[in-house]
C-alpha positions as a printed Julia matrix, in Angstrom:
209×3 Matrix{Float64}:
 61.76  52.04  66.43
 59.22  49.55  65.13
 56.41  50.94  63.06
 53.22  51.94  64.88
 49.93  53.43  63.78
 48.69  56.31  65.95
 44.97  57.02  65.92
 45.85  60.4   64.44
 48.75  62.63  63.4
 48.15  66.31  64.08
 50.43  68.62  62.15
 51.25  72.3   62.61
 51.71  74.68  59.7
 54.0   77.74  59.73
 55.46  77.27  63.22
 59.01  78.64  62.83
 59.71  82.36  62.96
 62.49  82.02  60.38
 60.18  80.05  58.05
 57.47  82.73  58.28
 60.09  85.36  57.43
 61.31  83.25  54.49
 57.76  83.19  53.11
 57.14  86.85  53.97
 54.05  85.8   55.92
 52.68  87.21  59.18
 53.25  85.31  62.42
 50.06  83.31  63.07
 48.04  84.23  66.15
 47.02  80.63  66.76
 48.5   77.29  65.64
 47.48  76.22  62.14
 46.32  72.6   62.41
 45.88  69.88  59.81
 45.99  66.08  59.96
 47.71  63.18  58.25
 46.29  59.64  58.24
 47.88  56.77  60.2
 48.51  54.96  56.9
 51.04  57.65  55.95
 53.45  56.42  58.68
 56.67  54.61  57.8
 59.88  54.2   59.78
 63.5   55.03  59.12
 64.86  52.97  56.24
 61.49  52.51  54.53
 61.04  54.07  51.09
 59.0   57.2   50.44
 56.8   56.42  47.43
 56.62  59.23  44.87
 52.97  59.15  43.72
 52.01  59.27  40.06
 49.49  62.06  40.78
 52.25  64.53  41.72
 55.12  66.19  39.89
 56.45  68.18  42.87
 57.04  66.36  46.16
 58.76  68.25  48.99
 60.54  67.24  52.21
 59.71  68.99  55.51
 61.89  68.08  58.48
 60.11  68.35  61.84
 60.24  67.48  65.53
 57.49  65.01  66.46
 55.82  64.64  69.86
 54.55  61.18  70.85
 51.71  61.18  73.38
 51.94  58.9   76.44
 48.57  59.18  78.2
 45.04  60.18  77.3
 45.03  63.98  77.27
 42.05  66.31  77.34
 42.03  69.93  78.55
 45.67  69.73  79.63
 47.23  72.85  81.15
 50.44  74.0   79.49
 52.4   73.58  82.73
 51.22  69.94  82.97
 51.81  69.0   79.32
 55.21  67.4   79.89
 53.75  64.44  81.81
 51.52  63.52  78.87
 54.49  63.19  76.48
 56.17  59.81  75.98
 59.03  61.35  74.05
 60.18  62.9   70.82
 61.3   61.69  67.42
 62.13  62.98  63.94
 59.45  63.42  61.3
 59.27  64.24  57.61
 56.0   65.9   56.63
 56.25  64.85  52.99
 54.03  67.03  50.81
 52.85  66.97  47.21
 53.22  70.73  46.79
 51.62  70.96  43.37
 48.49  69.18  44.63
 48.38  71.47  47.64
 48.25  74.46  45.29
 45.66  72.84  43.03
 43.32  71.77  45.83
 43.58  74.94  47.9
 43.75  72.81  51.05
 46.12  70.18  52.33
 44.46  66.78  52.74
 45.39  65.06  49.48
 48.85  66.65  49.34
 49.79  65.42  52.82
 48.03  62.04  52.99
 49.64  59.64  50.54
 50.89  56.36  51.99
 54.54  56.77  53.16
 54.19  60.58  53.54
 54.92  60.58  57.29
 58.3   58.97  58.05
 58.98  58.8   61.81
 62.1   57.67  63.66
 64.66  56.45  64.4
 63.38  56.09  68.0
 61.31  57.78  70.67
 63.56  59.71  73.07
 62.09  61.04  76.34
 65.02  62.87  77.91
 65.73  65.83  75.62
 64.85  69.48  76.05
 62.41  70.13  73.16
 62.75  73.9   73.55
 66.31  74.1   72.2
 67.17  71.32  69.77
 69.13  71.75  66.55
 67.21  70.38  63.57
 68.55  69.78  60.07
 67.42  68.2   56.8
 69.85  66.82  54.23
 69.11  65.6   50.71
 71.84  63.37  49.27
 74.14  64.64  52.0
 73.57  68.34  51.26
 72.05  70.41  54.07
 68.77  72.02  52.99
 67.24  73.01  56.34
 68.98  74.05  59.55
 67.34  75.72  62.53
 66.6   75.22  66.22
 63.34  74.48  68.02
 63.85  77.67  70.04
 62.63  79.4   66.85
 59.2   77.78  67.12
 56.32  80.22  67.39
 54.31  77.78  69.54
 56.42  75.42  71.66
 55.64  71.76  72.25
 53.97  72.24  75.64
 51.69  74.96  74.29
 50.78  72.71  71.35
 49.83  69.74  73.53
 47.66  71.99  75.69
 46.07  73.79  72.74
 45.28  70.63  70.77
 43.9   68.86  73.86
 41.29  71.61  74.11
 40.07  70.66  70.62
 40.35  66.88  70.59
 41.28  64.04  72.93
 44.84  62.9   72.45
 45.35  59.16  72.9
 48.47  57.14  73.73
 50.65  56.84  70.63
 49.17  59.86  68.89
 51.72  62.08  67.17
 52.01  65.84  66.85
 54.44  67.06  64.2
 55.43  70.57  65.12
 56.16  72.45  61.9
 59.16  72.84  59.63
 62.04  75.34  59.5
 62.94  77.34  56.37
 64.42  75.66  53.34
 61.76  73.21  52.2
 62.19  71.98  48.65
 61.68  69.19  46.14
 62.9   65.61  45.97
 62.87  63.16  43.07
 63.05  59.37  42.91
 66.54  58.26  43.86
 67.07  60.99  46.45
 67.87  60.11  50.07
 66.44  62.39  52.75
 67.88  62.63  56.26
 66.23  64.49  59.14
 68.59  64.92  62.1
 67.55  66.33  65.47
 70.0   66.9   68.28
 69.81  64.18  70.93
 67.34  62.07  68.94
 69.19  60.76  65.9
 68.74  60.55  62.14
 65.6   59.61  60.2
 66.7   58.34  56.79
 64.46  57.46  53.83
 65.04  57.01  50.12
 62.52  58.29  47.58
 61.37  55.77  44.97
 58.8   55.91  42.2
 55.47  54.39  43.13
 54.45  51.59  40.84
 50.77  50.79  40.41
 49.8   47.25  41.37
 47.67  45.38  38.88
């Protein structure tokens, strides 16, 4: 795909009906938004660095939207023309730090915590795509984007009412049930129907002197 650095990565929390049921949580009335920094982006084949600050790092397989044109106050029915395409994402999360901090910035923002790839595909139907996550070849997550609470076109419209979306910006659309931990040495694969496989190995981060 070739690595790129969007001006921002907007992420959606709790956006699958089956994930909400898994957590025994109510269906949100509005999308839950948070952000990841551009420096968290890596591409397929790059290593995910397991930071020394965390003892519990989780995978979260997601569908990612890549924005094509500047978007502000976009109507839902017009959202499609502002989308360059779709790719796979892994919203890597330091779950223990998320619990400690009571919010999500540190837990979601380490360098390498937003793998994207393997390419940007324009011609898929984002409303009904199978999505799966495998760790060392074992399936951990399996769902379909039809189970999203807020679909991709609604998300583009909703977010564009809050902030201007710029070409290359990324929206990661939430994860299905089955999130869980990884350790150094694990290989994580996110596969989305019609898009391909995002593959990254987890390695221990070593401090540079």
